C-alpha positions as CSV (number, residue, x, y, z in Angstrom):
1,M,0.0,0.0,0.0
2,D,1.1,3.5,-0.9
3,K,2.6,5.2,2.3
4,D,1.0,8.5,1.3
5,M,-2.4,6.9,1.1
6,K,-2.0,5.4,4.6
7,T,-0.9,8.8,5.9
8,E,-3.9,10.5,4.3
9,V,-6.3,7.9,5.6
10,L,-4.9,8.1,9.1
11,H,-5.2,11.9,9.1
12,Q,-8.9,11.6,8.2
13,L,-9.7,9.2,11.1
14,S,-10.6,10.3,14.5
15,E,-10.7,8.6,17.9
16,G,-14.0,7.2,19.2
17,K,-17.2,6.0,17.7
18,D,-18.9,9.4,18.0
19,N,-16.3,10.7,15.5
20,A,-16.6,7.8,13.0
21,I,-16.4,8.6,9.3
22,S,-18.3,6.6,6.6
23,G,-16.3,4.9,3.8
24,K,-18.1,7.0,1.3
25,I,-17.2,10.3,2.9
26,L,-13.6,9.0,3.5
27,A,-13.3,8.2,-0.2
28,Q,-14.6,11.7,-1.1
29,R,-12.1,13.4,1.1
30,L,-9.3,11.4,-0.4
31,G,-10.5,12.2,-3.9
32,Q,-11.3,8.6,-4.7
33,K,-14.4,7.3,-6.5
34,D,-14.9,4.5,-3.9
35,S,-13.6,3.4,-0.6
36,R,-11.5,0.5,-1.9
37,H,-8.1,2.2,-1.5
38,A,-9.1,3.6,1.9
39,R,-10.1,0.1,3.1
40,L,-6.8,-1.4,1.9
41,A,-4.9,1.4,3.7
42,I,-6.9,0.7,6.9
43,I,-6.0,-2.9,6.7
44,D,-2.3,-2.0,6.4
45,L,-2.6,0.5,9.3
46,I,-4.0,-2.2,11.5
47,V,-1.7,-5.0,10.4
48,E,1.6,-3.2,9.8
49,D,1.3,-0.2,12.2
50,G,-0.8,-1.7,15.0
51,I,-3.4,1.0,15.0
52,P,-6.7,-0.2,16.3
53,I,-9.1,1.0,13.6
54,I,-12.7,-0.2,13.9
55,G,-15.0,-0.4,10.9
56,D,-18.6,-0.2,12.3
57,S,-21.2,-0.8,9.7
58,G,-23.6,1.6,11.4
59,H,-21.2,4.4,12.0
60,G,-18.0,4.1,9.9
61,Y,-14.3,4.0,10.6
62,Y,-12.7,5.3,13.8
63,I,-9.7,4.7,16.0
64,A,-10.5,2.8,19.2
65,T,-9.9,4.7,22.4
66,T,-10.4,1.8,24.9
67,R,-9.8,-1.9,25.1
68,A,-13.5,-2.3,25.6
69,E,-14.2,-0.7,22.2
70,C,-11.8,-3.2,20.6
71,D,-13.3,-6.1,22.5
72,K,-16.8,-5.2,21.3
73,A,-15.7,-4.9,17.7
74,L,-13.8,-8.2,17.9
75,K,-16.9,-9.9,19.3
76,V,-19.0,-8.6,16.4
77,L,-16.4,-9.8,13.9
78,R,-16.2,-13.2,15.5
79,D,-19.9,-13.7,16.1
80,S,-21.3,-12.2,12.9
81,Y,-18.6,-12.3,10.2
82,G,-17.1,-15.5,11.5
83,V,-20.4,-17.3,11.2
84,M,-21.0,-15.8,7.8
85,L,-17.6,-16.8,6.5
86,Y,-18.0,-20.3,7.9
87,R,-21.4,-20.7,6.1
88,H,-19.8,-19.5,2.9
89,Y,-17.0,-22.0,3.4
90,K,-19.5,-24.8,4.1
91,Y,-21.7,-24.0,1.1
92,L,-18.9,-23.6,-1.3
93,K,-17.4,-26.9,-0.1
94,R,-20.8,-28.5,-0.7
95,A,-21.1,-27.0,-4.1
96,R,-17.6,-28.1,-5.0
97,E,-18.5,-31.7,-4.1
98,K,-21.7,-31.6,-6.1
99,K,-20.0,-30.2,-9.2
100,F,-16.6,-32.0,-9.0
101,S,-17.6,-35.2,-7.1
102,G,-15.5,-37.5,-9.4
103,Q,-12.3,-35.5,-9.0
104,L,-9.7,-35.8,-6.3
105,S,-9.5,-32.9,-3.8
106,M,-6.6,-31.6,-1.8
107,M,-8.9,-30.6,1.2
């Protein structure tokens, strides 16, 4: 990810849920047509720089100010998205077996 984009995204983010910014507004402020580059920069900021950025579907993106905020976001990710990803995995695996039942699989 472009270091300048990461810096620009970080400058647009504020601390706390009350100061969250939507992906659409973030993209507009960055002069982008969509939030794809901002999302990629946010992932890098979390992974590479250790900045606890939360993406809340009802509020937008913000930097966590407390451990409790992070814990709440992690619970949502685990409980909602984890279940959704597992279902996708399960159904894709089932579809694979249906379509390719005669072929050997590595999984």
